[in-house]
matplotlib code that plots the C-alpha trace (Angstrom):
import matplotlib.pyplot as plt

x = [-12.6, -11.9, -15.0, -17.2, -16.0, -16.6, -20.3, -20.8, -19.4, -21.7, -24.6, -24.1, -23.8, -26.9, -28.9, -27.3, -28.4, -31.9, -31.9, -30.7, -33.2, -35.9, -35.1, -35.1, -38.0, -40.9, -44.5, -46.8, -50.1, -52.6, -55.8, -58.7, -62.4, -62.7, -62.5, -64.7, -61.9, -59.3, -60.8, -62.2, -60.9, -60.2, -58.2, -56.3, -55.2, -54.4, -51.8, -49.6, -48.2, -49.8, -49.7, -52.4, -55.6, -57.2, -61.0, -61.7, -63.7, -66.1, -66.7, -69.7, -69.9, -69.8, -72.0, -75.0, -74.8, -75.6, -72.4, -72.3, -69.5, -68.6, -66.8, -67.6, -68.9, -67.9, -71.1, -74.2, -74.4, -77.7, -79.3, -76.9, -75.0, -71.6, -72.2, -71.0, -67.4, -67.5, -65.8, -63.4, -62.2, -61.9, -60.0, -57.5, -57.2, -56.6, -53.4, -52.0, -53.3, -54.8, -58.0, -58.5, -61.5, -60.3, -62.2, -62.5, -60.6, -60.1, -64.1, -66.4, -68.8, -67.1, -66.0, -66.4, -68.4, -67.2, -65.3, -68.9, -69.3, -66.1, -67.0, -70.4, -68.5, -65.9, -68.9, -70.6, -67.2, -66.6, -70.2, -70.6, -67.0, -64.8, -65.5, -68.9, -72.4, -75.1, -78.0, -76.8, -73.1, -72.2, -69.6, -71.5, -69.9, -66.3, -64.3, -61.9, -58.5, -58.5, -59.4, -57.2, -57.5, -57.2, -58.4, -58.2, -61.0, -63.6, -61.6, -58.5, -60.5, -61.2, -59.4, -57.1, -60.5, -61.4, -58.0, -58.3, -61.8, -61.1, -57.8, -59.9, -61.9, -58.5, -59.1, -62.2, -60.3, -59.0, -56.4, -57.8, -55.0, -54.9, -53.1, -53.1, -52.5, -51.0, -49.4, -45.8, -45.6, -44.9, -47.0, -50.1, -52.7, -55.5, -54.4, -51.0, -52.5, -54.0, -50.6, -49.1, -51.2, -48.7, -51.8, -51.1, -49.3, -48.8, -48.5, -48.4, -47.3, -48.3, -45.1, -47.1, -49.0, -46.6, -43.2, -41.8, -41.2, -41.2, -38.6, -38.3, -36.3, -34.1, -33.4, -34.1, -33.1, -36.5, -38.0, -35.2, -35.5, -39.1, -38.7, -36.3, -38.7, -41.6, -39.6, -37.9, -41.0, -43.9, -44.5, -46.0, -44.7, -43.8, -43.7, -44.4, -43.4, -46.7, -46.5, -48.8, -48.7, -48.9, -48.2, -51.8, -52.6, -51.5, -50.8, -47.1, -44.7, -44.6, -41.2, -40.1, -39.3, -35.6, -35.3, -37.2, -35.1, -31.8, -31.9, -35.1, -35.4, -31.7, -32.0, -34.8, -34.5, -32.0, -34.6, -35.9, -39.3, -39.1, -42.3, -42.4, -44.4, -48.0, -49.7, -52.5, -54.2, -55.1, -56.5, -53.2, -51.1, -52.9, -52.0, -48.1, -47.4, -45.7, -46.1, -44.7, -41.7, -40.5, -41.8, -38.5, -36.7, -39.3]
y = [126.8, 126.6, 128.9, 126.6, 123.4, 125.2, 126.0, 122.5, 121.1, 123.3, 122.7, 118.7, 118.7, 120.7, 118.2, 115.3, 117.0, 117.4, 113.7, 112.5, 114.7, 113.5, 110.0, 110.5, 113.0, 111.3, 112.6, 112.5, 110.6, 111.5, 110.1, 112.5, 112.1, 110.4, 113.7, 116.9, 119.0, 118.4, 121.0, 120.7, 118.6, 121.7, 123.0, 120.0, 120.1, 123.7, 123.3, 122.0, 119.2, 116.3, 114.3, 111.8, 112.3, 108.8, 109.6, 107.5, 105.2, 103.0, 100.8, 98.8, 96.8, 93.4, 90.3, 91.9, 95.0, 98.4, 100.2, 103.2, 105.9, 107.1, 110.4, 111.1, 114.6, 116.1, 115.2, 113.0, 110.3, 109.2, 112.6, 112.9, 115.4, 114.3, 115.5, 119.1, 117.3, 117.3, 120.7, 120.1, 116.9, 118.8, 121.5, 119.1, 117.3, 120.8, 121.1, 117.7, 115.7, 112.3, 111.8, 108.2, 106.4, 104.1, 100.8, 99.2, 100.8, 99.3, 99.3, 98.2, 95.5, 94.4, 91.2, 89.5, 86.6, 85.3, 86.4, 87.6, 89.7, 91.2, 91.8, 93.5, 95.7, 96.9, 97.8, 99.8, 101.7, 102.3, 103.6, 105.7, 107.1, 106.4, 106.9, 105.3, 106.5, 106.2, 108.2, 108.1, 109.3, 110.1, 112.8, 114.1, 114.2, 114.4, 111.3, 110.0, 108.8, 105.4, 102.9, 102.2, 98.8, 99.5, 95.9, 95.1, 92.7, 90.4, 87.7, 87.7, 86.2, 87.7, 91.1, 89.8, 89.6, 93.0, 94.4, 92.8, 93.8, 97.5, 97.4, 96.2, 99.6, 101.4, 100.3, 102.5, 105.9, 107.5, 105.1, 103.6, 103.7, 101.1, 101.5, 99.6, 100.0, 96.7, 96.2, 95.7, 92.2, 90.4, 89.2, 91.1, 88.8, 90.5, 91.7, 89.8, 87.6, 90.7, 92.4, 89.4, 90.6, 93.4, 95.5, 98.0, 101.4, 102.5, 100.7, 102.6, 100.0, 100.8, 100.7, 101.2, 99.2, 96.2, 96.5, 93.9, 95.8, 99.5, 102.0, 101.9, 104.4, 105.5, 101.8, 101.5, 97.8, 96.1, 98.7, 98.7, 94.8, 95.0, 97.7, 95.6, 92.6, 94.9, 96.7, 93.3, 91.1, 93.3, 94.0, 97.7, 100.8, 102.6, 101.7, 104.4, 104.5, 104.7, 106.4, 108.1, 111.8, 112.1, 109.8, 109.8, 108.6, 105.0, 102.6, 102.4, 103.4, 107.2, 108.4, 111.9, 114.2, 114.2, 110.6, 110.3, 112.8, 111.8, 108.1, 106.3, 108.2, 107.9, 104.2, 103.6, 106.4, 104.5, 102.0, 102.4, 101.7, 104.5, 106.6, 108.7, 108.9, 108.1, 109.6, 108.9, 111.3, 114.8, 115.5, 114.3, 116.0, 119.4, 118.8, 118.3, 119.9, 116.6, 116.8, 120.6, 119.4, 116.5, 117.7, 118.8, 115.7, 113.1]
z = [-70.7, -66.9, -66.3, -68.4, -66.6, -63.1, -64.3, -65.7, -62.3, -60.3, -62.5, -62.4, -58.5, -58.1, -60.3, -58.4, -55.0, -56.4, -57.5, -54.1, -52.1, -54.3, -53.6, -49.7, -49.8, -47.9, -47.3, -44.3, -44.2, -41.5, -40.3, -39.9, -39.0, -35.4, -33.4, -33.8, -32.2, -35.0, -37.5, -40.9, -43.6, -45.6, -42.5, -42.3, -45.8, -45.7, -43.1, -45.9, -43.7, -45.3, -48.5, -47.9, -45.6, -44.6, -43.9, -40.9, -40.9, -42.9, -39.9, -41.1, -44.2, -45.6, -45.1, -46.3, -44.1, -45.3, -45.3, -43.2, -42.6, -39.2, -39.0, -35.3, -34.7, -38.1, -39.9, -39.7, -42.3, -41.5, -42.5, -45.6, -43.6, -45.0, -48.5, -47.3, -47.3, -51.1, -51.4, -48.7, -50.5, -53.7, -52.0, -50.6, -54.1, -55.7, -53.4, -54.6, -51.6, -52.0, -50.0, -49.1, -47.4, -44.6, -44.1, -40.6, -37.7, -34.2, -33.5, -36.2, -37.5, -40.7, -42.4, -46.0, -46.0, -49.7, -52.7, -54.0, -51.0, -51.5, -55.1, -53.9, -51.4, -54.1, -56.4, -53.5, -52.9, -56.5, -57.1, -53.7, -53.2, -56.3, -60.0, -60.3, -59.9, -57.1, -56.1, -52.3, -52.6, -48.8, -50.0, -52.9, -56.3, -54.7, -56.3, -53.5, -54.6, -53.1, -50.3, -47.3, -45.4, -41.6, -40.8, -37.2, -36.6, -38.2, -40.3, -42.4, -45.5, -49.0, -48.3, -51.3, -53.3, -52.5, -53.3, -56.6, -57.4, -56.5, -58.4, -61.4, -61.3, -62.1, -65.8, -66.0, -65.9, -62.7, -60.9, -57.6, -55.0, -52.4, -49.2, -45.9, -42.2, -40.8, -37.5, -37.3, -36.2, -39.5, -41.3, -40.3, -38.9, -40.9, -44.2, -44.7, -47.3, -49.3, -49.2, -51.1, -54.2, -54.8, -55.6, -52.8, -53.3, -49.9, -46.6, -43.6, -41.0, -37.3, -35.3, -32.0, -29.6, -30.4, -28.2, -30.0, -33.1, -32.0, -30.8, -27.1, -25.1, -28.2, -29.2, -32.8, -33.0, -33.1, -35.3, -37.9, -38.2, -38.6, -41.1, -43.0, -43.2, -44.4, -47.0, -48.4, -48.1, -49.0, -52.7, -52.3, -54.0, -50.7, -47.1, -44.3, -40.7, -38.8, -35.5, -32.7, -32.8, -29.2, -26.1, -25.6, -29.2, -28.4, -25.6, -26.6, -29.4, -29.3, -30.5, -29.2, -32.2, -31.4, -31.4, -34.6, -36.4, -35.0, -34.8, -36.4, -39.8, -40.7, -40.1, -42.6, -45.2, -47.2, -48.3, -51.9, -50.6, -48.0, -48.4, -45.3, -42.0, -41.1, -38.0, -35.9, -36.0, -36.9, -33.4, -31.5, -34.2, -33.2, -29.7, -30.3, -33.6, -34.5, -38.1, -38.3, -36.3, -38.4, -41.9, -43.2, -41.9, -43.3]

ax = plt.figure().add_subplot(projection="3d")
ax.plot(x, y, z, "-o")
ax.set_aspect("equal")
plt.show()
C-alpha cells in the first residue's frame, strides 16, 4: 500500500508540474521581412525558436490605394516575385508556427477612409492572403494564419471595423487570427479603440521607444505597471512583452538578457494573460542570439 501511495504521489506531483509549467510556458513572436540579410523565411522557422512569424509589412492599403506588400530585399512584389514564399510559409506552418501578415509599420501609406473602406480591405486580405480566392495572390496558394495590426500612422479610425470584418471570415472555415503591436503607453493612440472589440488573439505590446513604460537600467517598475494595465484592461487572449532584439533595433528599451530572465519575466509571468515575448526583428536577433538565450525562460 505504501509503495502504491508513493507511486501515486510521484505521478500526481509530475502532473501538477506539467500543468504549472504549461501555464507559465510562453512563446516567441518575431518580425521578419525588412532586411535581406536575416535569412529566408524557411530558415527563420527552422531555428525552432519562434511560435509566430509576422511578415513585415503590407504598408500600402486603404483609401482606394492598390495594396502592396514590401518585404525589402527578400522578393519583388511588382514582378510577382513573392509567390516563391509559398513553400516557405507552408514549411513554417507544418512545424506548428503561425505565419501572420503585418499591416502598417513605421513608414507606410495607409489609412481607412470609412467602414466600407475597411470592409473592402478585409475582403482583399481574405482573398489574397487568407482563405479566399484571387488570381493575383502575392504568396501564391499559401494560406496565412492571420493579420497583424502594426498601425503607427494615418488615423485611428475604422481599425475596429477592419477587425470585425476580418473576424467574420473565421466563420468560413479556417480561423483568422488577429494580432496587434501597440505602443506601451495606454491606451494606444492608433489601435486602442480596435482592441476594445475583444477580437484580438495576441497583442504584442511594444515596450520600447517609450521610456515612461519600459524597463530602464534594471528598474522594472514602469514596465510592470504598464503590463498590469494592459493585461487587466485589454480583452485579448494573450499579451506579449514586445522588445528590441538588440540595442540597435530601437531608440531605447533594450533589456539585457540577464535582466530579462532574472527580473522582468518573473515580474510578469504570473499573469493569466502572459503569452510570451515578441522581438523586433529577425535580423537583429541574428546579431545577438537573443531568442536562443531567452527561449527556456520565456
